[in-house]
C-alpha positions as CSV (number, residue, x, y, z in Angstrom):
1,M,-22.9,9.1,-9.2
2,D,-21.8,12.8,-10.4
3,F,-22.5,14.3,-6.4
4,F,-20.8,11.8,-5.0
5,N,-17.6,12.2,-8.0
6,D,-17.8,16.0,-7.6
7,I,-17.4,15.7,-3.3
8,V,-14.6,13.5,-3.8
9,T,-13.1,16.2,-6.5
10,K,-13.7,19.1,-3.7
11,V,-12.2,17.5,-0.8
12,A,-9.0,16.0,-3.1
13,S,-8.2,19.3,-4.0
14,M,-8.4,20.5,-0.4
15,V,-6.3,17.6,1.0
16,W,-3.7,17.0,-1.5
17,G,-1.3,19.8,-2.4
18,P,2.5,21.3,-1.3
19,I,1.5,20.8,2.4
20,T,0.8,17.4,2.3
21,I,3.3,16.5,-0.4
22,V,5.7,17.8,2.0
23,L,4.4,16.5,5.2
24,L,5.0,12.8,3.2
25,L,8.5,13.0,1.6
26,G,9.1,15.4,4.8
27,T,8.6,12.2,7.3
28,G,10.2,10.3,5.2
29,V,13.0,11.7,4.6
30,Y,13.2,12.6,8.0
31,L,12.7,8.8,10.0
32,S,15.7,7.8,7.6
33,F,17.8,10.1,9.1
34,G,16.9,9.5,12.0
35,T,16.9,5.6,12.3
36,R,20.1,6.1,10.2
37,F,18.3,4.5,7.2
38,V,16.9,1.9,8.8
39,Q,15.1,-0.1,5.8
40,F,18.6,-0.2,4.5
41,K,21.2,-1.4,7.5
42,K,18.5,-4.0,8.8
43,M,17.5,-5.4,5.3
44,K,19.6,-8.7,5.6
45,E,18.2,-9.1,9.2
46,A,15.2,-8.9,8.1
47,F,15.0,-11.4,4.8
48,L,16.4,-13.8,7.6
49,S,13.5,-13.3,9.9
50,L,11.3,-14.1,6.9
51,F,12.1,-17.9,8.0
52,S,13.5,-17.9,11.5
53,K,11.6,-20.7,13.6
54,E,13.0,-18.5,16.9
55,N,10.3,-16.6,17.5
56,E,7.1,-19.0,16.5
57,G,4.3,-19.4,18.1
58,E,4.7,-15.7,19.7
59,G,2.1,-14.1,17.1
60,D,-1.2,-15.2,15.3
61,I,0.5,-15.1,12.1
62,T,4.3,-15.8,10.6
63,P,6.9,-13.3,9.9
64,F,6.4,-14.3,6.5
65,Q,2.8,-14.9,5.8
66,A,2.5,-11.3,7.4
67,L,5.2,-9.9,4.5
68,M,2.3,-11.8,1.8
69,T,-0.6,-10.3,3.5
70,S,1.2,-7.0,2.8
71,L,1.6,-7.8,-0.6
72,A,-1.3,-9.3,-1.8
73,A,-2.7,-5.7,-1.5
74,T,0.6,-4.1,-3.6
75,I,0.7,-6.4,-6.1
76,G,-0.7,-5.8,-9.4
77,I,-3.4,-3.1,-9.3
78,G,-1.5,-1.3,-6.9
79,N,1.6,-1.4,-8.7
80,I,-0.1,-1.0,-12.6
81,V,-2.4,1.7,-11.1
82,G,0.0,3.6,-8.6
83,V,2.1,4.2,-11.9
84,A,0.0,4.9,-14.4
85,S,-1.9,7.2,-12.0
86,A,1.6,9.3,-11.6
87,I,2.6,9.4,-15.1
88,A,-1.0,10.5,-15.9
89,L,-0.9,13.4,-13.4
90,G,2.3,14.5,-13.3
91,G,3.9,12.9,-16.4
92,P,7.2,10.8,-17.3
93,G,8.9,12.6,-14.4
94,S,6.7,12.0,-11.5
95,V,8.4,8.2,-12.1
96,F,11.6,9.7,-10.5
97,W,9.9,11.0,-7.6
98,M,8.3,7.3,-6.8
99,W,11.8,6.2,-7.0
100,I,12.5,8.7,-4.1
101,S,9.3,7.9,-2.0
102,G,10.0,4.5,-2.6
103,I,13.8,4.7,-0.7
104,F,12.4,7.5,1.8
105,G,9.3,5.5,2.1
106,G,10.6,2.5,3.6
107,A,11.7,4.1,6.9
108,T,8.0,5.6,7.0
109,K,6.8,2.2,7.0
110,F,9.2,0.7,9.7
111,A,7.8,4.0,11.6
112,E,4.5,2.9,10.7
113,V,4.3,-1.2,11.5
114,V,6.8,0.2,15.1
115,L,3.8,2.0,16.5
116,A,1.2,-0.4,15.4
117,M,3.0,-3.5,17.8
118,R,4.2,-0.9,20.4
119,F,0.2,0.1,20.7
120,R,-1.3,-2.8,19.5
121,V,-4.4,-3.9,22.4
122,T,-5.8,-7.9,23.3
123,N,-9.0,-8.2,23.7
124,E,-11.0,-10.6,26.0
125,A,-10.3,-13.6,23.5
126,G,-6.6,-13.0,22.8
127,E,-7.6,-11.5,20.0
128,K,-5.0,-8.5,19.1
129,S,-5.5,-5.9,17.1
130,G,-3.3,-2.6,15.9
131,G,-3.3,0.3,13.7
132,P,-2.7,4.2,13.2
133,M,-6.2,4.5,14.7
134,Y,-4.7,2.7,17.9
135,Y,-1.5,4.7,17.8
136,I,-3.3,8.1,17.0
137,T,-5.5,7.1,20.4
138,Y,-2.9,5.9,22.9
139,G,0.6,7.2,21.3
140,M,-0.5,11.1,21.1
141,K,-1.8,10.4,24.6
142,E,1.0,8.7,25.9
143,V,2.9,12.3,24.1
144,C,0.7,14.7,24.3
145,G,-0.9,13.9,27.2
146,K,-3.8,14.6,25.6
147,N,-7.4,12.2,24.5
148,F,-6.9,12.5,20.6
149,K,-9.5,9.0,20.4
150,W,-12.0,11.4,18.7
151,L,-9.3,11.2,16.0
152,G,-8.6,7.8,15.9
153,Y,-12.5,7.4,15.1
154,L,-11.9,9.4,12.2
155,F,-9.5,8.0,10.6
156,A,-10.9,4.6,11.1
157,F,-13.7,6.3,9.5
158,F,-12.4,7.9,6.5
159,A,-10.2,3.8,6.4
160,I,-13.4,2.5,6.2
161,I,-14.0,5.0,2.8
162,A,-11.2,4.6,1.1
163,S,-11.5,0.6,1.5
164,L,-14.8,0.6,-0.8
165,G,-13.1,2.5,-3.4
166,T,-9.2,1.5,-3.7
167,G,-9.5,-1.2,-1.4
168,N,-12.7,-3.4,-2.9
169,M,-13.7,-2.1,-6.5
170,T,-10.9,-1.0,-8.5
171,Q,-9.6,-4.7,-8.0
172,S,-13.3,-6.5,-8.2
173,N,-13.8,-4.0,-11.4
174,S,-10.9,-4.9,-13.0
175,V,-11.3,-8.3,-12.4
176,A,-15.4,-8.0,-12.9
177,E,-14.3,-6.0,-16.7
178,S,-11.2,-8.3,-17.9
179,M,-13.2,-11.8,-17.8
180,Y,-16.6,-9.5,-19.4
181,I,-13.9,-8.3,-22.6
182,S,-12.0,-11.7,-22.7
183,F,-15.0,-14.4,-21.9
184,N,-17.9,-12.7,-22.0
185,I,-18.9,-13.4,-18.2
186,N,-21.4,-11.7,-16.5
187,P,-19.9,-9.0,-14.0
188,V,-23.0,-9.9,-11.6
189,V,-21.3,-13.4,-11.4
190,T,-17.8,-12.1,-11.5
191,G,-18.5,-10.4,-8.3
192,I,-20.6,-12.9,-7.1
193,V,-17.8,-15.2,-7.6
194,I,-15.6,-12.7,-6.1
195,A,-17.5,-12.2,-2.8
196,V,-17.7,-15.7,-2.0
197,L,-14.1,-16.6,-2.4
198,T,-13.0,-13.5,-0.3
199,A,-15.2,-14.6,2.4
200,L,-14.2,-18.1,2.7
201,V,-11.0,-16.4,3.1
202,I,-11.2,-13.9,5.7
203,I,-14.6,-15.0,7.7
204,G,-11.5,-17.8,9.3
205,G,-9.6,-14.4,10.5
206,V,-6.1,-13.6,10.1
207,K,-4.6,-16.8,10.6
208,S,-6.9,-18.2,6.9
209,I,-5.6,-15.2,5.6
210,G,-1.7,-15.2,6.4
211,R,-2.5,-19.5,5.0
212,I,-3.6,-18.5,1.9
213,T,-1.8,-15.6,1.0
214,E,2.1,-17.7,1.6
215,K,0.5,-19.7,-1.4
216,L,-1.0,-17.1,-3.5
217,V,1.0,-14.1,-3.4
218,P,4.7,-15.8,-4.3
219,F,3.1,-16.8,-7.1
220,M,1.5,-13.8,-8.1
221,A,5.0,-11.6,-7.2
222,I,6.9,-14.2,-10.0
223,V,4.3,-14.3,-12.6
224,Y,4.1,-10.0,-12.2
225,L,7.9,-9.6,-11.8
226,G,8.5,-12.5,-14.8
227,G,6.1,-10.2,-16.8
228,C,7.6,-6.7,-16.3
229,T,10.7,-8.4,-16.8
230,L,9.7,-10.1,-20.0
231,A,8.4,-6.0,-21.0
232,V,11.5,-4.7,-20.1
233,L,13.6,-7.2,-22.3
234,A,11.5,-7.1,-25.4
235,N,12.0,-2.6,-25.2
236,G,15.5,-3.1,-23.8
237,K,15.9,-0.4,-27.4
238,A,13.6,2.1,-26.3
239,L,15.2,2.1,-22.1
240,P,18.0,4.7,-22.6
241,V,15.4,7.2,-23.8
242,V,12.7,6.3,-21.5
243,F,15.5,7.4,-18.1
244,K,16.2,10.4,-20.7
245,I,12.4,11.2,-20.1
246,I,12.4,10.3,-17.0
247,F,15.0,12.4,-16.0
248,E,14.2,15.9,-18.2
249,N,10.8,15.6,-16.6
250,A,11.0,14.9,-12.9
251,F,12.1,18.6,-11.8
252,T,8.9,20.7,-11.6
253,A,6.2,20.6,-9.5
254,K,3.6,18.7,-11.2
255,A,6.0,15.5,-10.9
256,V,6.5,15.4,-7.7
257,G,2.7,16.0,-6.8
258,G,2.1,12.8,-9.5
259,G,4.6,10.7,-7.9
260,L,3.7,11.2,-4.6
261,L,-0.1,10.5,-5.2
262,G,1.5,7.7,-7.2
263,T,2.9,5.8,-4.1
264,V,0.3,6.5,-2.1
265,I,-2.0,4.8,-4.3
266,R,0.5,1.5,-5.1
267,L,0.8,1.1,-1.4
């Protein structure tokens, strides 16, 4: 385990630096101005389309189910761990840069979804597949005229590695540890229950995932936002000091790096 941690630390130190920070935030800024801030301009239309019946039946899941599936990966662990990691690495000023990243990151997410839809493929069974590995493979070939299929495979490989860490182990470990501390339930038992419940959801494919998330995620969001609101109200007197500390510590390289890393974890 120590050997694996050493490798991850060395790779992270090489990859996560000023260049990556500029690319992440710079891409969001570029796309925001290029699309004339589509993340704000089309917000009303986006919300209305969630409950529209106009394109019903055209996709495997409804727009609302798609949104809930996306939010399922960010509500809770993503928000808590992302913000905590940002503050731990970059100090309180990192929160400011998470706000900035969120503002411009909406255009980046919009571009990702558009590309995923533009270059998705349909197999013989009529099932659709899309994502970065597909628009890297086919999109870059269309633009550059060269085959970057190897880069798509490389992205997919690293996505699998990431899914085992931030995608699965973080969440399951948090649940298992909480159940053990609160109810003295063996983590192995919790792990088995989580694995079985997860299998029951994902074996049914994207339609099954959509049906579950549209019922579960709204409840999660209400509980999460309600808890956050209560925490803020209970500490309302400290808010002016908190904002003062955030802005006083925001304009440092450490804060920028921590804020962007926290945003990546949150998403």
